C-alpha positions as CSV (number, residue, x, y, z in Angstrom):
1,X,56.9,-38.0,28.6
2,X,57.8,-38.7,25.0
3,X,57.5,-42.5,24.0
4,X,59.5,-44.0,21.4
5,X,57.4,-45.9,18.7
6,X,58.4,-47.8,15.7
7,X,55.0,-47.7,14.3
8,X,56.1,-45.5,11.3
9,X,59.7,-47.0,11.0
10,X,60.6,-48.1,7.5
11,X,64.5,-48.7,8.3
12,X,65.7,-51.5,5.9
13,X,62.7,-51.3,3.6
14,X,63.2,-50.8,-0.3
15,X,60.6,-48.6,-1.8
16,X,60.2,-48.2,-5.6
17,X,58.4,-45.2,-6.7
18,X,57.3,-44.2,-10.4
19,X,56.7,-40.5,-11.2
20,X,59.1,-39.5,-8.4
21,X,61.3,-36.9,-10.0
22,X,58.8,-34.0,-8.9
23,X,55.5,-33.0,-7.4
24,X,53.6,-35.6,-5.3
25,X,56.0,-38.5,-6.1
26,X,59.0,-36.6,-5.0
27,X,57.3,-35.7,-1.8
28,X,56.3,-39.1,-1.0
29,X,59.9,-40.4,-1.9
30,X,61.4,-37.8,0.5
31,X,58.9,-38.8,3.3
32,X,59.7,-42.5,2.9
33,X,63.4,-42.0,3.0
34,X,63.0,-39.6,6.1
35,X,61.4,-42.6,7.8
36,X,64.3,-45.1,7.0
37,X,63.6,-46.5,3.7
38,X,66.0,-46.6,0.8
39,X,64.0,-45.5,-2.4
40,X,64.3,-45.8,-6.1
41,X,63.4,-42.5,-8.0
42,X,61.9,-43.3,-11.4
43,X,60.4,-41.1,-14.2
44,X,61.1,-40.6,-18.0
45,X,64.0,-38.2,-17.7
46,X,67.2,-39.6,-16.1
47,X,68.7,-36.2,-15.3
48,X,65.5,-35.1,-13.5
49,X,65.6,-38.4,-11.5
50,X,69.3,-37.9,-10.6
51,X,68.5,-34.4,-9.3
52,X,65.8,-35.7,-7.1
53,X,67.8,-38.7,-5.8
54,X,70.8,-36.3,-5.1
55,X,68.4,-33.9,-3.2
56,X,67.2,-37.0,-1.0
57,X,70.8,-38.3,-0.4
58,X,72.0,-34.9,0.6
59,X,69.3,-34.8,3.3
60,X,69.2,-38.5,4.5
61,X,72.5,-39.8,3.7
62,X,74.6,-41.2,0.6
63,X,73.0,-44.3,-0.9
64,X,69.5,-43.5,0.4
65,X,68.1,-42.8,-3.1
66,X,69.0,-44.0,-6.6
67,X,67.8,-42.9,-10.0
68,X,66.3,-45.0,-12.8
69,X,64.8,-43.9,-15.9
70,X,61.6,-45.6,-17.0
71,X,58.7,-44.7,-19.3
72,X,55.9,-46.6,-17.6
73,X,54.1,-47.3,-21.0
74,X,56.7,-49.7,-22.1
75,X,56.8,-53.2,-20.5
76,X,60.5,-53.7,-21.1
77,X,61.4,-50.5,-19.3
78,X,59.5,-51.6,-16.3
79,X,61.2,-54.9,-16.2
80,X,64.5,-53.1,-16.4
81,X,63.4,-50.8,-13.5
82,X,62.5,-53.6,-11.3
83,X,65.8,-55.5,-12.3
84,X,67.9,-52.3,-11.5
85,X,66.1,-52.1,-8.1
86,X,67.0,-55.7,-7.3
87,X,70.7,-55.3,-8.3
88,X,71.2,-52.1,-6.7
89,X,69.0,-52.3,-3.5
90,X,67.3,-55.6,-3.4
91,X,63.7,-57.0,-3.2
92,X,60.8,-54.4,-3.1
93,X,58.9,-53.9,0.3
94,X,57.0,-50.9,-0.9
95,X,55.6,-49.9,-4.3
96,X,54.3,-46.5,-5.1
97,X,52.7,-46.3,-8.5
98,X,52.5,-42.5,-8.8
99,X,53.3,-41.9,-12.6
100,X,50.2,-41.0,-14.9
101,X,49.5,-39.2,-18.0
102,X,46.8,-37.3,-19.5
103,X,47.5,-36.0,-23.2
104,X,44.2,-34.9,-23.9
105,X,41.9,-32.1,-22.6
106,X,38.4,-31.9,-24.0
107,X,35.2,-33.7,-24.5
108,X,35.2,-37.7,-25.2
109,X,33.5,-37.0,-28.5
110,X,36.7,-35.6,-29.7
111,X,39.5,-37.6,-28.2
112,X,41.6,-39.4,-30.7
113,X,42.0,-43.3,-30.5
114,X,45.7,-42.9,-29.9
115,X,45.1,-40.6,-26.7
116,X,42.4,-42.8,-25.3
117,X,44.8,-46.0,-25.6
118,X,47.7,-44.2,-24.2
119,X,45.6,-42.9,-21.1
120,X,44.3,-46.3,-20.4
121,X,47.6,-48.1,-21.2
122,X,49.8,-45.9,-19.0
123,X,47.4,-45.3,-16.1
124,X,45.9,-48.6,-15.7
125,X,47.8,-51.5,-17.6
126,X,51.4,-50.2,-16.6
127,X,50.3,-50.3,-13.0
128,X,48.9,-53.9,-13.4
129,X,52.3,-54.8,-15.2
130,X,54.4,-53.4,-12.5
131,X,52.3,-54.7,-9.5
132,X,52.8,-58.3,-11.0
133,X,56.5,-57.8,-11.4
134,X,57.0,-56.7,-7.8
135,X,54.5,-58.8,-6.1
136,X,56.9,-62.0,-5.9
137,X,59.2,-60.0,-3.9
138,X,56.6,-59.4,-1.3
139,X,55.1,-62.9,-1.5
140,X,58.5,-64.3,-0.5
141,X,58.6,-62.0,2.7
142,X,54.9,-62.6,3.4
143,X,54.5,-58.7,3.7
144,X,54.4,-55.7,1.5
145,X,52.6,-52.5,0.6
146,X,51.5,-51.3,-3.0
147,X,50.2,-47.7,-3.2
148,X,48.5,-46.6,-6.4
149,X,48.0,-42.8,-6.9
150,X,44.5,-42.5,-8.3
151,X,42.3,-39.2,-8.1
152,X,39.3,-37.6,-6.9
153,X,38.6,-37.6,-10.8
154,X,37.6,-41.1,-10.1
155,X,34.5,-40.0,-8.1
156,X,32.9,-37.6,-10.8
157,X,32.2,-37.1,-14.6
158,X,33.9,-34.3,-16.6
159,X,33.5,-32.9,-19.9
160,X,37.2,-32.0,-20.2
161,X,38.9,-34.9,-18.3
162,X,36.5,-37.9,-19.2
163,X,39.0,-40.6,-20.3
164,X,41.4,-39.7,-17.5
165,X,38.6,-39.9,-14.9
166,X,37.8,-43.2,-16.3
167,X,41.2,-44.4,-16.1
168,X,41.4,-43.3,-12.4
169,X,38.2,-45.2,-11.3
170,X,39.7,-48.3,-13.1
171,X,42.7,-48.0,-11.0
172,X,40.4,-48.3,-7.9
173,X,38.9,-51.5,-9.4
174,X,42.6,-52.6,-9.8
175,X,43.4,-51.8,-6.3
176,X,40.5,-53.7,-4.9
177,X,41.2,-56.9,-6.9
178,X,44.7,-57.0,-6.1
179,X,43.9,-56.4,-2.4
180,X,41.8,-59.4,-2.6
181,X,44.2,-61.6,-4.5
182,X,47.4,-60.6,-2.7
183,X,45.9,-60.3,1.0
184,X,46.3,-63.9,1.8
185,X,50.2,-63.5,1.0
186,X,50.3,-60.6,3.5
187,X,50.6,-57.8,0.8
188,X,48.3,-54.7,1.4
189,X,47.1,-52.7,-1.8
190,X,45.6,-49.2,-1.2
191,X,44.8,-45.9,-3.3
192,X,45.6,-42.5,-2.7
193,X,43.2,-40.0,-4.2
194,X,44.5,-36.5,-4.3
195,X,42.2,-33.6,-5.0
196,X,43.7,-30.5,-6.7
197,X,47.3,-30.4,-5.8
198,X,49.7,-27.5,-6.9
199,X,51.8,-29.6,-9.4
200,X,52.9,-29.0,-13.0
201,X,50.6,-31.8,-14.1
202,X,47.4,-30.1,-12.5
203,X,48.6,-26.7,-13.4
204,X,45.5,-26.1,-15.6
205,X,43.2,-26.6,-12.6
206,X,44.8,-23.9,-10.5
207,X,47.2,-21.6,-12.2
208,X,44.8,-18.8,-13.1
209,X,43.4,-16.7,-10.4
210,X,39.8,-17.5,-11.3
211,X,40.6,-21.3,-11.3
212,X,42.3,-21.0,-7.9
213,X,39.4,-19.1,-6.4
214,X,37.0,-21.8,-7.5
215,X,39.0,-24.5,-6.1
216,X,39.6,-22.8,-2.8
217,X,35.8,-21.8,-2.5
218,X,34.7,-25.5,-3.1
219,X,37.3,-26.8,-0.4
220,X,36.3,-26.8,3.3
221,X,40.1,-26.3,4.3
222,X,40.1,-23.3,2.1
223,X,43.3,-24.0,0.3
224,X,44.8,-25.8,-2.7
225,X,46.9,-28.9,-1.9
226,X,50.5,-29.0,-1.8
227,X,52.7,-32.2,-2.8
228,X,53.8,-32.1,1.0
229,X,50.3,-33.0,2.0
230,X,51.1,-36.5,0.5
231,X,54.0,-37.1,2.8
232,X,52.1,-38.5,5.8
233,X,49.6,-40.6,4.0
234,X,52.4,-42.4,2.1
235,X,54.3,-43.1,5.2
236,X,51.0,-44.3,6.8
237,X,50.2,-46.6,4.1
238,X,53.7,-47.9,3.6
239,X,54.3,-48.7,7.3
240,X,53.0,-50.9,10.0
241,X,50.8,-48.1,11.3
242,X,48.2,-49.1,8.5
243,X,48.8,-52.9,9.0
244,X,45.2,-53.9,8.8
245,X,44.1,-51.6,5.9
246,X,43.8,-52.9,2.5
247,X,41.6,-52.3,-0.7
248,X,40.9,-48.7,0.4
249,X,41.0,-45.4,-1.3
250,X,42.4,-42.6,1.0
251,X,41.3,-39.1,-0.3
252,X,43.6,-36.1,0.2
253,X,41.4,-33.2,-1.0
254,X,41.1,-30.7,1.9
255,X,37.3,-32.1,2.5
256,X,36.2,-31.4,-1.3
257,X,35.2,-35.1,-1.6
258,X,33.7,-36.3,1.7
259,X,32.5,-39.8,2.3
260,X,34.1,-41.4,-0.7
């Protein structure tokens, strides 16, 4: 006999997502909407956000998703993102910090200062800013979930993605400290660490046959991840199903990085 459960129900919740117009962010936004949340689709380009929001509204009903353009590297744009969310949907219950950048591919000995600063500013400082802007909403309710997309790059060095990986392990430090600080107010903070996922952002890691073979050979599940593989973990962390989980990093990598 089937049993009805509200364990994953997000009805009435407002979820704000950055980097959500495509790839993993869009997949997570779709999943949250499918479980009842109203979602804010944010990325730099408004037209892409509107396309993504329209796709969700067509599937889940008008008014389920709204689009707000935002460059996470600019504090004033993040403030506008939060203000627009409040004005159109209300206080934030779930925050997914998914946006990230990597403008440099190569050894750290060659990275220009501007690229180092941009990576650390956009991947770490912007998440700090946005979490602080949204936390008061959750404090007032005594509940909330913050999810930061890190990476399995946080677990190992790289001769071509060194600064990016440093920013990703810094995000895990941010998650732990926010979990400690915000826990007494009922706010949970966790990280998702994707491995190689078939997105435009990670294209260099999988687009050639040789690269794909290498990834697949090193993955126990013998396949490259898809954006849809992030849907379940996003709903889990956003919902009451993970009500006693905070300060953790959930790895979505097909088994490539076990026991991390």
